[in-house]
N, C-alpha and C positions, 0 to 999 in steps of 0.2 A: 468605844468612842465613835460618835457620829462623824461622818465626813461631810464637810461643808464646801460646796463649789462656790468659788468667788469669781464674779464676772470681771472682765478686763478693767472696766471703769473703776472698780473698787480696789484693785490690786496695789494701788499706790499706798494704801493703808496696811498692806500685808507683806511688804517687802517683795512684791512681785509674785507671791505664792498664789497659785490658782486653786489649791485645795488646802483646807485646814482641818484638823481633827480636834474635837473637844468632847469632854464628858458632860453628861446632863441627861435628865430623864424627860425633859421637855425642850421644845425649840427655844423657849425663853431662857432656860438654864444654859443651854449650849451657847446662845448668843451672849449671855452674861459673861461666860468664861472667855469667849473670843474677844470681847470688848476690853477685858482686863489686859490681855496681851496686845491688842491692837486698838487703842483708844479712838483712832480716827474712824473706825467702823461705827462706833457708837454714835458719833456726831452725824454720820450719814444715814444710818438706819433708823434712828429714833428721834422723836421730837417730844420732849417732856415725858419720857417713859413709854410712849406709844410708837409702834411701828409706823413709819411715814407712809402715807397713802400711795406713793408711787413705787414702793418697794413690794415686790411680789416674792413670796417664799413658798417653796414646795418641799414636801417630804415624800420621797418616793413618787414623784410626779403628781401628787395631790396638793392642791392649793390649800394652805392652812386657813384661809378665810372661810372655807367650807367645812373645816374640821373644828378644832378648838383654839384657833389662833395661836398665840405664843404658848398656850397651855397644851398644845398638841404633843402627845407622847412620842418619844423616839427611843430607839435602842441602838446598840453598838453597830449594827449592820445597816442602819438607815443612812440615806444620803439626803442632805438638805441642800437645796439650790436657792441662791439669792438671785433674783432677776429684777433689776430696776426697770420700770415701765419705759418704753420708748415712745416718744411722741415726735411728730414732725409733720411736714406737709409743704406744699408749695403755694 
């Protein structure tokens, strides 16, 4: 099972859990399984089936945008990190 790091802002959808584990051969498959158990994650991460632009996802510190996106392969030892973009200023 891949391990998925959940940022603080999304933990309201995971009963406060900071890490979740899910089976899947790709990032998309892992996310599909997580969304079944935690539907609120799906509404936050996806818009009409596509990953929202402000959601950054890394597999072993590699941005999936520069790999194969949601089709990026994962194995049971991989860590997936979800990192919503932070914006702000004064």
